[in-house]
VOKE-251789 format. One record per residue: residue number from 1; residue in one letter; chain; z, x, y of N, C-alpha, C in turn. Coordinates in steps of 0.001 Angstrom, whole numbers. Example, Ala and Ser with C-alpha at 12.3 -4.5 7.8 and 13.67 -1.06 7.14 Angstrom:
! VOKE-251789
    k  r  c     n_zz     n_xx     n_yy    ca_zz    ca_xx    ca_yy     c_zz     c_xx     c_yy
    1  A  A     7800    13190    -5690     7800    12300    -4500     7800    13200    -3300
    2  S  A     7080    12850    -2250     7140    13670    -1060     7870    12900       30
END
This chain:
! VOKE-251789
    k  r  c     n_zz     n_xx     n_yy    ca_zz    ca_xx    ca_yy     c_zz     c_xx     c_yy
    1  M  A     3019    -5016    14762     2787    -3886    15305     1197    -3551    14887
    2  N  A      278    -3734    15641    -1208    -3537    15299    -1467    -1754    15741
    3  Q  A    -2499    -1199    14997    -2707       46    15321    -4216       92    15353
    4  M  A    -4555     1184    16179    -5910     1314    16432    -6740     1818    15272
    5  D  A    -8122     1623    14956    -8648     1865    13617    -8825     3308    13598
    6  F  A    -8950     4025    12464    -8901     5525    12385   -10359     6074    13174
    7  L  A    -9905     7134    13691   -11153     7890    14510   -12204     7188    14909
    8  R  A   -11954     6114    15891   -13158     5311    16384   -14025     6415    17335
    9  C  A   -13445     7334    17854   -14502     8277    18248   -14242     9542    17039
   10  A  A   -15091    10591    17249   -15357    11521    16246   -14020    12529    16245
   11  S  A   -13268    12497    17528   -12073    13465    17387   -10870    12641    17798
   12  V  A   -10872    11543    18134    -9505    10487    18431    -9430     9446    17475
   13  G  A    -8384     8865    17413    -8045     7461    16738    -6945     7538    15815
   14  V  A    -6980     6723    14854    -5854     6663    13938    -6264     6282    12592
   15  L  A    -5508     6494    11741    -5807     6302    10376    -5098     5360     9514
   16  F  A    -5778     4524     8563    -5008     3614     7812    -4199     2618     8439
   17  S  A    -4781     1616     9343    -3933      695     9846    -3241     -317     9025
   18  L  A    -2227     -899     9594    -1354    -2065     8901     -733    -2774    10197
   19  T  A     -391    -4052     9746      467    -4782    10887     1574    -5300    10343
   20  G  A     2384    -5686    10931     3718    -6447    10462     5125    -5652    10726
   21  C  A     6318    -6133    10790     7550    -5588    11011     8488    -6206    10165
   22  S  A     9517    -5833     9757    10491    -6616     8984    11338    -7556     9713
   23  S  A    11883    -8579     8816    12802    -9423     9454    13862    -9820     8586
   24  N  A    14761   -10721     9063    15741   -11383     8110    15789   -12709     8769
   25  S  A    15096   -13714     7941    15016   -15113     8663    15773   -15974     7786
   26  V  A    16343   -17410     8183    16953   -18219     7349    16083   -19282     7369
   27  S  A    15964   -19874     6196    15004   -21029     5895    15303   -21640     4690
   28  D  A    14485   -22711     4168    14657   -23122     2939    14095   -22258     1857
   29  I  A    13601   -21129     2100    13209   -20273     1177    14635   -19566      555
   30  D  A    15675   -19805     1370    16897   -19219     1027    17546   -19937      -93
   31  R  A    16961   -21243     -371    17613   -21949    -1489    17145   -21411    -2672
   32  I  A    16219   -20378    -2834    15898   -19992    -4104    16854   -18939    -4433
   33  E  A    17325   -18941    -5756    18365   -18379    -6119    18290   -16953    -6390
   34  E  A    19005   -15912    -6087    19030   -14558    -6287    19598   -14347    -7540
   35  P  A    19209   -13307    -8453    20060   -12932    -9548    21463   -12255    -9065
   36  S  A    22519   -12635    -9823    23767   -12099    -9302    23738   -10683    -9394
   37  M  A    24481   -10108    -8323    24715    -8601    -8246    25440    -8065    -9409
   38  L  A    26085    -8894   -10163    26737    -8356   -11276    25744    -7957   -12400
   39  T  A    24530    -8376   -12246    23468    -8164   -13449    22683    -6794   -12947
   40  K  A    22952    -6343   -11740    22165    -5516   -11209    22794    -4203   -11050
   41  Q  A    21947    -3094   -11083    22515    -1786   -10979    21970    -1171    -9442
   42  T  A    22972     -353    -8769    22693      123    -7571    22369     1684    -7636
   43  L  A    21237     2079    -7135    20595     3459    -7284    20437     3839    -5994
   44  H  A    20442     5386    -5841    20041     5908    -4354    19021     6979    -4837
   45  I  A    17787     6569    -4601    16708     7478    -4838    15765     7675    -3718
   46  E  A    15601     9018    -3489    14719     9534    -2202    13443     8771    -2117
   47  G  A    13259     7948    -1017    11805     7509     -760    11878     6112    -1211
   48  L  A    12710     5700    -2132    12765     4228    -2435    13656     3430    -1911
   49  K  A    13363     2281    -1375    14352     1256     -664    13672       56     -734
   50  H  A    14689     -976     -405    14034    -2293     -337    13215    -2558      887
   51  C  A    12297    -3418      913    11129    -3436     1912    11523    -4140     3152
   52  N  A    12732    -4145     3549    13202    -4568     4885    13543    -3736     6010
   53  N  A    13216    -2406     5747    13579    -1332     6723    15037    -1253     7311
   54  A  A    15867    -1672     6298    17229    -1636     6584    17740       28     6552
   55  N  A    18787      153     7233    19117     1474     7221    19700     1923     5740
   56  D  A    20279     1040     5042    20676     1238     3677    19633     1500     2866
   57  D  A    19466     2561     2137    18489     3111     1275    18740     3059      -84
   58  S  A    20034     2289     -448    20354     1921    -1791    19354      814    -2272
   59  I  A    19106      942    -3547    18300     -263    -4122    19119     -868    -5040
   60  H  A    18926    -2081    -5311    19805    -3032    -6347    18710    -3571    -7392
   61  L  A    18783    -3278    -8476    17715    -3727    -9471    18352    -4290   -10858
   62  N  A    17409    -5108   -11291    17720    -5610   -12657    17069    -4621   -13716
   63  P  A    17828    -3811   -14339    17139    -2648   -15367    16342    -3345   -16395
   64  D  A    16462    -4887   -16595    15915    -5140   -17816    14629    -6123   -17420
   65  E  A    14220    -5929   -16155    13029    -6667   -15847    12012    -5961   -15111
   66  P  A    10593    -6044   -15271     9708    -5259   -14717     9728    -4925   -13292
   67  L  A     9402    -4118   -12770     9670    -3607   -11224     8257    -3296   -10602
   68  T  A     8180    -3727    -9516     6787    -3483    -8665     7350    -2414    -7557
   69  V  A     6495    -1397    -7352     6678     -335    -6113     5542     -571    -5321
   70  I  A     5875     -664    -3964     4675     -830    -3048     4828      398    -2200
   71  V  A     3448      856    -1955     3322     2102    -1342     2517     1804        3
   72  H  A     3102     1911     1185     2406     1673     2337     1324     2644     2713
   73  G  A      556     2171     3775     -508     2999     4412     -153     3814     5524
   74  C  A     -994     4538     6284     -613     5315     7313     -330     4539     8444
   75  F  A      520     5187     9421     1270     4313    10453     1691     3047    10175
   76  A  A     2417     2976     8943     3229     2008     8325     4752     2346     7983
   77  S  A     5097     1326     7231     6525     1625     6867     7081      424     5660
   78  A  A     8089      508     5041     8432     -272     4151     8538    -1658     4745
   79  G  A     8879    -1624     5871     8890    -3017     6475     7865    -3808     6693
   80  Q  A     6668    -3152     6577     5372    -3777     6630     5112    -4714     5489
   81  F  A     5886    -4279     4346     5680    -5303     3009     6848    -6013     2709
   82  K  A     7851    -6309     3691     8880    -7134     3167     8504    -8445     2817
   83  T  A     7583    -9106     3469     7282   -10560     3027     6512   -10435     1728
   84  L  A     5773    -9480     1552     5085    -9327      -12     6158    -9100     -835
   85  A  A     7165    -8403     -846     8338    -8302    -1653     9041    -9695    -1729
   86  D  A     9263   -10534     -610     9750   -11574     -754     8899   -12624    -1638
   87  V  A     7607   -12489    -1496     6659   -13219    -2462     7114   -13111    -3923
   88  Y  A     7176   -11859    -4247     7673   -11594    -5780     8988   -12106    -6010
   89  G  A     9831   -11987    -5064    11304   -12757    -5026    11004   -14264    -5380
   90  L  A    10013   -14779    -4598     9700   -16156    -4944     9416   -16591    -6304
   91  Y  A     8975   -15767    -7007     8506   -15914    -8547     9574   -15163    -9372
   92  D  A    10753   -14825    -8661    12057   -14404    -9562    11560   -12996   -10282
   93  Q  A    10767   -12147    -9328    10516   -10880    -9671    10792    -9838    -8719
   94  Q  A    10885    -8708    -9029    11695    -7511    -7983    10301    -6579    -7617
   95  A  A    10516    -6448    -6330     9595    -5349    -5869    10395    -4396    -4759
   96  I  A    10066    -3236    -4702    10726    -2279    -3704     9623    -1653    -3115
   97  C  A     9890     -713    -2017     8940       20    -1460     9207     1702    -1510
   98  F  A     8245     2311    -1497     8146     3713    -1264     7957     4116      -15
   99  E  A     8673     4759      704     8427     5141     2083     8390     6637     2122
  100  Y  A     7369     7121     3027     7124     8536     3091     6553     8903     4367
  101  D  A     6532    10200     4783     6057    10823     6061     4351    10725     5879
  102  D  A     3674     9961     6524     2425     9694     6157     1544    11003     7066
  103  R  A     2070    11968     7588     1455    13093     8218     1400    14158     7301
  104  K  A     2193    14097     6183     2200    15270     5175      991    15348     4475
  105  S  A      663    16399     3573     -294    16682     2846     -107    15306     1775
  106  L  A    -1506    14748     1173    -1405    13791      362     -944    14157     -957
  107  E  A    -1141    15601    -1392     -651    16203    -2566      927    16202    -2542
  108  E  A     1472    16413    -1519     2809    16674    -1380     3505    15224    -1391
  109  T  A     3109    14327     -659     3529    12989     -756     3461    12238    -2182
  110  S  A     2347    12429    -2700     2207    12052    -4223     3174    12546    -5121
  111  G  A     3599    13956    -4847     4489    14685    -5512     5801    13916    -5303
  112  E  A     6164    13562    -4084     7557    13123    -3900     7649    11605    -4679
  113  L  A     6411    10854    -4716     6412     9746    -5475     6788     9837    -6942
  114  V  A     6104    10991    -7352     6295    11162    -8940     7714    11276    -9221
  115  S  A     8405    12382    -8246     9735    12520    -8328    10660    11287    -8320
  116  A  A    10390    10449    -7275    11062     9218    -7271    10910     8205    -8567
  117  L  A     9669     8102    -9130     9394     7402   -10283    10125     7884   -11504
  118  N  A     9993     9354   -11532    10851     9833   -12635    12486     9690   -12668
  119  Q  A    12864     9544   -11482    14250     9225   -11275    14415     7658   -11743
  120  L  A    13572     6861   -11607    13773     5540   -12003    13637     5525   -13365
  121  S  A    12724     6246   -13875    12558     6426   -15627    13876     6944   -16284
  122  D  A    14446     7769   -15640    15597     8361   -16197    16725     7492   -16262
  123  E  A    16846     6542   -15256    17796     5449   -15257    17436     4498   -16428
  124  N  A    16239     4053   -16372    15684     2972   -16964    14285     3331   -17809
  125  P  A    14591     4007   -18853    13289     4641   -19502    12394     3572   -20079
  126  E  A    12908     2284   -20412    11845     1444   -20828    11368      234   -19909
  127  Q  A    11712      516   -18614    11414     -456   -17582     9799     -192   -17194
  128  P  A     8965    -1466   -17441     7611    -1221   -17036     7539    -1208   -15255
  129  L  A     6639     -223   -14762     6433     -209   -13382     5029     -582   -13113
  130  H  A     4908    -1348   -12089     3687    -1706   -11390     3680    -1113    -9963
  131  I  A     2573     -173    -9746     2602      492    -8357     1357     -103    -7619
  132  I  A     1694     -619    -6411      687    -1027    -5510      675     -162    -4164
  133  G  A     -681      311    -4144     -744     1166    -2686    -1867      642    -1797
  134  H  A    -1643      355     -670    -2468      -13      204    -3062      972     1275
  135  S  A    -4411     1102     1230    -5089     2129     2298    -4617     3475     1731
  136  Q  A    -4158     4296     2669    -3741     5496     2217    -2721     5518     1267
  137  G  A    -1864     4678     1136     -865     4416       -7    -1539     4412    -1571
  138  G  A    -2746     3640    -1394    -3587     3996    -2794    -3967     5214    -3081
  139  L  A    -4239     6084    -2122    -4610     7442    -2604    -3381     7991    -3150
  140  V  A    -2192     7964    -2279    -1005     8497    -2803     -515     8142    -4420
  141  A  A     -778     6681    -4491     -240     6139    -5530    -1170     6683    -6865
  142  R  A    -2432     6677    -6574    -3187     7011    -7785    -3008     8729    -8128
  143  R  A    -3072     9200    -7100    -2829    10919    -7292    -1641    11042    -7874
  144  A  A     -488    10347    -7712      926    10346    -8416      709    10258    -9890
  145  L  A     -211     9352   -10240     -532     8799   -11719    -1502     9601   -12469
  146  T  A    -2028    10900   -11768    -3058    11700   -12520    -2545    12584   -13371
  147  V  A    -3305    13049   -14308    -2816    13959   -15487    -2435    15543   -14894
  148  D  A    -3623    15950   -14283    -3492    17498   -13723    -3317    17415   -12286
  149  R  A    -2001    17694   -11844    -1492    17911   -10610    -1475    19518   -10390
  150  E  A    -1564    19635    -8949    -1162    21134    -8530      171    21630    -9012
  151  D  A      998    20661    -8767     2510    21054    -8958     2997    20785   -10400
  152  E  A     2015    20377   -11194     2000    20046   -12682     3057    19136   -12957
  153  K  A     3454    18123   -11989     4445    17037   -12325     3727    15918   -13028
  154  K  A     4246    15268   -13707     3910    14051   -14343     4811    12809   -14267
  155  V  A     4443    11736   -14186     5082    10463   -14269     5578    10224   -15735
  156  A  A     6865    10051   -15995     7381     9948   -17292     7394     8583   -17792
  157  T  A     7346     7608   -16985     7361     6190   -17248     6371     5740   -18461
  158  K  A     6920     5209   -19285     6056     4733   -20533     5111     3814   -20342
  159  Q  A     5214     2657   -19505     4438     1428   -19245     4046     1355   -17752
  160  L  A     3027     1601   -17294     2469     1863   -15840     1348      995   -15734
  161  Q  A     1232      284   -14610      201     -275   -14040     -258     -145   -12673
  162  L  A    -1313      238   -12216    -1529      610   -10790    -2561     -456   -10256
  163  T  A    -2429     -834    -8874    -3159    -1541    -8075    -3348     -896    -6724
  164  T  A    -4611     -685    -6237    -4983       -4    -5051    -5816    -1094    -4225
  165  V  A    -5585    -1160    -3080    -6050    -2144    -2158    -6564    -1509     -795
  166  S  A    -7939    -1600     -520    -8593    -1162      607    -8434      294      781
  167  S  A    -8323     1175     -397    -8230     2660     -365    -9497     3514     -289
  168  P  A    -9497     4336      778   -10877     5147      782   -11060     6220      -84
  169  F  A   -11258     5825    -1284   -11546     6874    -2476   -12553     7709    -2280
  170  N  A   -13613     7371    -1426   -14874     8012    -1198   -14846     8873     -154
  171  G  A   -13670     8856      581   -13465     9585     1771   -13857     8989     2939
  172  I  A   -13312     9291     4056   -13653     8781     5384   -14635     9333     6081
  173  E  A   -15918     8549     6196   -16975     9076     6636   -16922     9643     8265
  174  I  A   -16033     8974     9064   -15820     9466    10325   -15227    10783    10416
  175  S  A   -14507    11185     9416   -13862    12333     9454   -14519    13622     8790
  176  S  A   -15839    13373     8551   -16523    14290     7849   -16398    15782     8555
  177  H  A   -16286    15637     9926   -16437    16820    10612   -14978    17828    10355
  178  C  A   -13895    17197    10124   -12766    17808     9617   -13013    18629     8239
  179  G  A   -14047    18413     7437   -14112    19105     6340   -15415    20036     6538
  180  M  A   -15945    20251     7545   -17078    21134     7624   -16740    22536     8122
  181  T  A   -16883    23386     7254   -16257    24688     7416   -17114    25439     8781
  182  S  A   -18418    25175     8814   -19160    25747     9785   -18748    25360    11117
  183  L  A   -18741    23899    11344   -18074    23376    12567   -16745    23918    12996
  184  R  A   -15766    24120    11981   -14603    24550    12239   -14414    26110    12801
  185  I  A   -15436    26786    12156   -15510    28381    12629   -16131    28353    14014
  186  L  A   -17359    27445    14230   -18169    27533    15551   -17112    27036    16709
  187  S  A   -16361    26067    16116   -15351    25568    17350   -14122    26287    17602
  188  L  A   -14028    27576    16813   -12993    28488    17039   -11609    27853    16786
  189  G  A   -11623    26906    15799   -10232    26286    15356   -10016    25020    16121
  190  I  A   -10797    24754    17145   -10463    23452    17938   -10611    22310    17045
  191  V  A   -11704    22072    16175   -11769    20763    15417   -10517    20689    14515
  192  D  A   -10059    21930    13798    -8690    21690    13126    -7627    21362    13951
  193  L  A    -7542    21707    15122    -6336    21316    15950    -6369    19961    16205
  194  I  A    -7775    19396    16526    -8007    17841    16716    -7448    17164    15555
  195  C  A    -8045    17598    14500    -7928    16830    13359    -6567    16603    12833
  196  Y  A    -5831    17832    12967    -4274    18000    12591    -3559    16925    13564
  197  A  A    -4063    17037    14803    -3230    16237    15892    -3308    14833    15508
  198  V  A    -4520    14373    14847    -4649    12769    14566    -3998    12644    13340
  199  T  A    -4297    13483    12287    -3861    12946    11012    -2834    13638    10292
  200  G  A    -2370    14744    10795    -1385    15655    10224    -2059    16581     9157
  201  E  A    -1155    16917     8257    -1319    17960     7174    -2558    17585     6215
  202  K  A    -2852    16298     6256    -4010    15707     5181    -5378    15809     5804
  203  Y  A    -5584    16415     6833    -6855    16302     7433    -7886    16897     6625
  204  Q  A    -7595    17787     5864    -8583    18539     4956    -8804    17749     3708
  205  Q  A    -8119    16733     3312    -8146    15885     2162    -8692    14616     2262
  206  I  A    -9019    14103     3468    -9637    12889     3610   -11193    12862     3837
  207  P  A   -11934    13981     4222   -13353    13820     4356   -14275    13502     2969
  208  P  A   -15343    13083     2898   -15883    12795     1870   -16243    13964      761
  209  N  A   -16300    15139     1452   -16578    16323      597   -15275    16903      144
  210  A  A   -14049    16411      435   -12955    17134      116   -12710    17200    -1388
  211  D  A   -12102    18184    -1854   -11716    18468    -3186   -10778    16910    -3796
  212  F  A   -10057    16689    -2931    -8953    15536    -3226   -10054    14408    -3620
  213  I  A   -11067    14116    -2778   -11916    13086    -3010   -12789    13294    -4027
  214  E  A   -13507    14415    -4153   -14376    14616    -5287   -13974    14680    -6516
  215  Q  A   -12602    15128    -6748   -12089    15379    -7959   -10697    14443    -7955
  216  P  A   -10865    12996    -8219    -9819    12382    -8041    -8799    12536    -9353
  217  G  A    -9354    13261   -10485    -8562    13343   -11716    -8327    12038   -12578
  218  D  A    -8103    12576   -13676    -7920    11382   -14871    -6534    10850   -14608
  219  L  A    -6335     9552   -15246    -5153     8792   -15073    -4310     8984   -16426
  220  L  A    -3118     9221   -16241    -2099     9166   -17331    -2422     8201   -18407
  221  S  A    -2255     8494   -19754    -2487     7649   -20805    -1537     6466   -20859
  222  S  A     -351     6614   -20085      626     5429   -19929      112     4210   -18928
  223  V  A     -977     4657   -17986    -1503     3666   -17110    -2579     2711   -17843
  224  S  A    -2005     1607   -18118    -2837      662   -18909    -3918      -71   -18109
  225  Q  A    -3939        6   -16790    -4908     -515   -15974    -4803     -149   -14451
  226  H  A    -6094      216   -13953    -6164      390   -12444    -6891     -722   -11857
  227  L  A    -6203    -1489   -11305    -6956    -2638   -10388    -7236    -2163    -9119
  228  V  A    -8550    -2037    -8904    -9214    -1568    -7650    -9805    -2555    -6713
  229  I  A    -8929    -3085    -5717    -9291    -4110    -5036    -9971    -3412    -3668
  230  K  A   -11120    -3701    -3588   -11994    -3378    -2209   -12171    -4560    -1376
  231  T  A   -12079    -4078      -91   -12465    -5122      906   -13641    -5062     1669
  232  D  A   -14432    -6118     1700   -15577    -5971     2841   -15205    -6590     3928
  233  E  A   -14845    -5535     4883   -14155    -5904     5952   -15080    -6207     7262
  234  R  A   -16433    -6297     7045   -17508    -6608     7897   -17156    -7779     8616
  235  N  A   -17111    -8031     9941   -17076    -9431    10588   -15806   -10043    10359
  236  T  A   -14776    -9362    10275   -13384    -9673     9975   -12493    -9582    11420
  237  C  A   -11496   -10293    11574   -10706   -10170    12878    -9319   -10361    12658
  238  R  A    -8710    -9051    13184    -7231    -8886    12992    -6503    -9736    14040
  239  R  A    -6948    -9878    15303    -6053   -10548    16189    -7165   -11305    17323
  240  T  A    -6706   -12555    17568    -7532   -13357    18438    -6545   -13762    19828
  241  N  A    -7308   -14002    20883    -6540   -14429    22081    -6290   -16045    22040
  242  D  A    -5573   -16603    23002    -5384   -17873    23101    -6538   -18978    22885
  243  E  A    -7612   -18276    23267    -8773   -19299    23075    -9520   -19077    21916
  244  G  A    -8987   -18309    20869    -9470   -18155    19557   -10445   -16993    19628
  245  I  A   -10600   -16266    20607   -11755   -15216    20621   -11202   -13937    20125
  246  C  A   -11974   -13232    19248   -11431   -12082    18510   -11341   -10957    19621
  247  V  A   -10175   -10297    19585    -9856    -9200    20629    -9746    -7938    19785
  248  E  A    -9548    -8199    18366    -9483    -6688    17842    -9883    -7026    16429
  249  D  A   -10906    -6258    15923   -11515    -6534    14751   -10661    -5952    13510
  250  D  A   -10799    -6378    12274   -10022    -5851    11029   -10740    -4973    10240
  251  Y  A   -11710    -4239    10786   -12460    -3347    10046   -12028    -1861    10159
  252  V  A   -11724    -1289     8799   -11213      177     8908   -12327      851     7856
  253  F  A   -12333      516     6862   -13287     1163     5790   -14312      196     5267
  254  S  A   -15545      990     5074   -16563      287     4583   -16291      228     3039
  255  V  A   -17032     -689     2428   -16968     -726      817   -17351      586      182
  256  N  A   -18381     1225      751   -18859     2587      494   -17903     3643      441
  257  E  A   -17003     3612     1366   -15924     4426     1595   -14809     4275      506
  258  Q  A   -14653     2961       98   -13880     2641     -744   -14338     2623    -2429
  259  S  A   -15516     3253    -2639   -16050     3107    -3826   -16391     4623    -4125
  260  N  A   -15528     5100    -5234   -15903     6344    -5942   -16072     5986    -7292
  261  Q  A   -17167     6692    -7687   -17689     6312    -9154   -16743     6912   -10095
  262  E  A   -16145     8080    -9973   -15140     8674   -10766   -13826     7645   -10910
  263  V  A   -13552     7053    -9732   -12386     6196    -9988   -12810     4822   -10578
  264  D  A   -13965     4386   -10253   -14316     2875   -10672   -14781     2886   -12283
  265  D  A   -15263     4165   -12749   -15964     4127   -14029   -14983     4547   -15222
  266  I  A   -13649     4823   -14949   -12747     5078   -15958   -12553     3762   -16828
  267  V  A   -12244     3900   -18096   -12188     2932   -18985   -11182     1681   -18465
  268  N  A   -10035     2142   -18013    -9045     1157   -17670    -8963      617   -16342
  269  A  A   -10230     1042   -15388   -10407      412   -14050   -10995     -809   -13961
  270  N  A   -10596    -1694   -13111   -11085    -2823   -13014   -11383    -3244   -11440
  271  P  A   -12670    -2703   -11102   -12954    -2898    -9465   -13265    -4418    -9187
  272  I  A   -12833    -4867    -8052   -12991    -6267    -7599   -13001    -6054    -5970
  273  T  A   -14153    -6736    -5460   -14323    -6716    -4126   -14321    -8013    -3508
  274  V  A   -13388    -8062    -2455   -13277    -9516    -1698   -13905    -9339     -276
  275  Q  A   -14136   -10375      229   -14375   -10552     1711   -13084   -10625     2339
  276  A  A   -12527    -9797     2896   -11317    -9754     3697   -11174    -8570     4626
  277  G  A   -10440    -8761     5649   -10018    -7398     6468    -9027    -6669     5970
  278  H  A    -8954    -5569     6683    -8207    -4240     6060    -6662    -4922     6049
  279  V  A    -6177    -5533     6977    -4730    -5936     7092    -4589    -7356     6558
  280  E  A    -5701    -8142     6885    -5781    -9509     6287    -5259    -9467     4721
  281  I  A    -5938    -8545     3952    -5727    -8872     2589    -4226    -8471     1984
  282  V  A    -3319    -7743     2765    -2063    -7638     2729    -1008    -8805     3289
  283  G  A    -1635    -9284     4340    -1087   -10347     5120     -411    -9741     6366
  284  S  A     -307   -10763     7256      204   -10499     8630      697   -11889     9101
  285  G  A     1266   -11918    10322     1457   -13191    11056      404   -13976    11256
  286  D  A     -602   -13496    11193    -1854   -14335    11531    -2624   -14967    10020
  287  S  A    -2149   -14387     9046    -2998   -14645     7782    -1929   -14603     6483
  288  V  A    -2214   -15180     5621    -1334   -15310     4374    -2291   -14632     3517
  289  P  A    -1748   -13603     2632    -2595   -12861     1597    -3094   -13612      399
  290  T  A    -3697   -14823      595    -4123   -15806     -615    -4815   -14829    -1690
  291  D  A    -5923   -14308    -1111    -6646   -13644    -1946    -5870   -12518    -3063
  292  L  A    -5035   -11826    -2219    -4273   -10796    -3076    -3313   -11588    -4029
  293  I  A    -2667   -12545    -3627    -1774   -13052    -4293    -2420   -13824    -5638
  294  D  A    -3564   -14430    -5332    -4333   -15136    -6307    -4863   -13899    -7386
  295  I  A    -5369   -12912    -7025    -5810   -11627    -8010    -4619   -11123    -8747
  296  L  A    -3545   -11087    -8116    -2266   -10537    -8758    -1884   -11516    -9872
  297  K  A    -1933   -12772    -9547    -1600   -13829   -10729    -2753   -13718   -11676
  298  D  A    -3974   -13605   -11416    -5170   -13739   -12297    -5041   -12467   -13308
  299  Q  A    -4398   -11458   -12750    -4346    -9998   -13542    -2858   -10169   -14275
  300  K  A    -2243   -11161   -14102     -708   -11187   -14931      173   -10125   -14079
  301  L  A        3    -9637   -12786      714    -8698   -12300     1711    -9481   -11302
  302  L  A     1394   -10835   -11149     2669   -11642   -10349     2409   -12727   -11289
  303  I  A     3718   -13152   -11963     3892   -14261   -13065     4152   -15338   -12427
  304  D  A     3495   -16512   -12534     3950   -17713   -12013     4918   -18279   -13391
  305  N  A     6289   -18435   -12776     7372   -18860   -13734     7195   -20441   -13817
  306  G  A     6539   -21116   -13012     6491   -22546   -13294     7463   -23379   -12857
  307  K  A     8324   -22786   -12142     9642   -23330   -11592     9165   -24214   -10254
  308  I  A     8373   -23719    -9517     7963   -24533    -8444     6320   -25031    -8402
  309  D  A     6056   -26173    -8219     4840   -26731    -8333     3821   -25998    -7262
  310  Q  A     2532   -26154    -7554     1556   -25304    -6696     1490   -25611    -5223
  311  V  A     1743   -26910    -4872     1661   -27308    -3541     2892   -26776    -2705
  312  E  A     4175   -26780    -3514     5247   -26085    -2688     5242   -24600    -2759
  313  Q  A     4658   -24102    -3918     4476   -22545    -3600     3777   -22093    -2460
  314  A  A     2620   -22949    -2229     1774   -22498    -1115     2434   -22855      166
  315  R  A     3180   -23826       80     4033   -24202     1306     5153   -23015     1686
  316  L  A     5774   -22521      721     6709   -21572      745     6239   -20130     1145
  317  V  A     5088   -19805      388     4416   -18590      951     4129   -18581     2367
  318  E  A     3461   -19622     2606     3070   -19884     4083     4101   -19601     5069
  319  Q  A     5106   -20312     4588     6500   -20226     5558     7059   -18705     5696
  320  L  A     7072   -18207     4640     7437   -16673     4638     6599   -15844     5689
  321  Y  A     5432   -16005     5774     4550   -15222     6559     4833   -15706     8038
  322  F  A     4560   -16904     8310     4695   -17285     9532     5972   -17147    10186
  323  Q  A     6960   -17342     9455     8545   -17088    10095     8683   -15596    10373
  324  E  A     7999   -14838     9559     8126   -13386     9847     7231   -13150    11223
  325  E  A     6229   -13701    11496     5584   -13328    12949     6543   -13996    13764
  326  S  A     7033   -15219    13632     7782   -15872    14675     8969   -15002    15219
  327  F  A     9763   -14411    14008    10744   -13351    14342    10269   -12242    14980
  328  N  A     9115   -11473    14693     8596   -10434    15536     8417   -10868    16782
  329  Q  A     7654   -11834    17095     7415   -12200    18522     8709   -12516    19284
  330  S  A     9782   -12991    18663    11043   -13219    19551    11552   -12081    19968
  331  I  A    11448   -11046    19026    12016    -9649    19456    11141    -8845    20520
  332  L  A     9952    -9165    20424     8964    -8436    21490     9252    -9118    22864
  333  K  A     9783   -10279    23004     9908   -11024    24240    11068   -10558    24908
END
């Protein structure tokens, strides 16, 4: 499911694109053993679910193992990250998704994430959490883990790590008009109406001069690392035709839009820039997120348990992604 890039014109467009849908495919991936349900707990926490877009919102977790929570971007869903969660499963690790209404205020949405994480912490106070946010999801995830919030909520988890991917921490340049008070007044409110129609309640939080952007806040002391993965999306392609010609580029945010000094310069921040497209970095039917997987491994956020050799790992990961695309195409036909 491909989306138009955010605000291609000054007043129309869409924000924070992703591709991918959920699927349930049968393959030799299935021979990888799942932990017994007898060792897992079943929880019902609003916003948290397995990344398969199933109607069942219950989650089944091993409370004695670290947990990764994936936060999707705008115009996306938990299903966008089913395969990335499957990659964690390939390495005998657990990952779930946080699903939210992407038209709400980012402050409100991040507060919902705080509440969900605290319910997890109430159940398993010693369980380490790793939060991954892509695109808008990175803004939501980081805001949830800041010290001073408007609602005064705080994540209680004792061990936290944060990874953000392709997130516009410096604001979205083409949305600047949404934050210009003079233009909003001169337009008699038309600019507000247009911006709201495109982005929802968050339209005043995403321009470069928004308080949300200029005052990102300090991270909680329990956050041991913020891995800031930026994507240089120039000359990237999201979709090609049968002749191999690019028909949709994969450029959404510039490196400058992803670079906020107050985010990058904190003690536990680790900024990394890779040459990759906005969707390519997290994977789609046309690409395996090799760069992201390698970075997560290097940072010990995805642990290679040594059960499968490197060649077989690469084959299984590729199979996961391309089977996902085949399943999606069969649905569309």
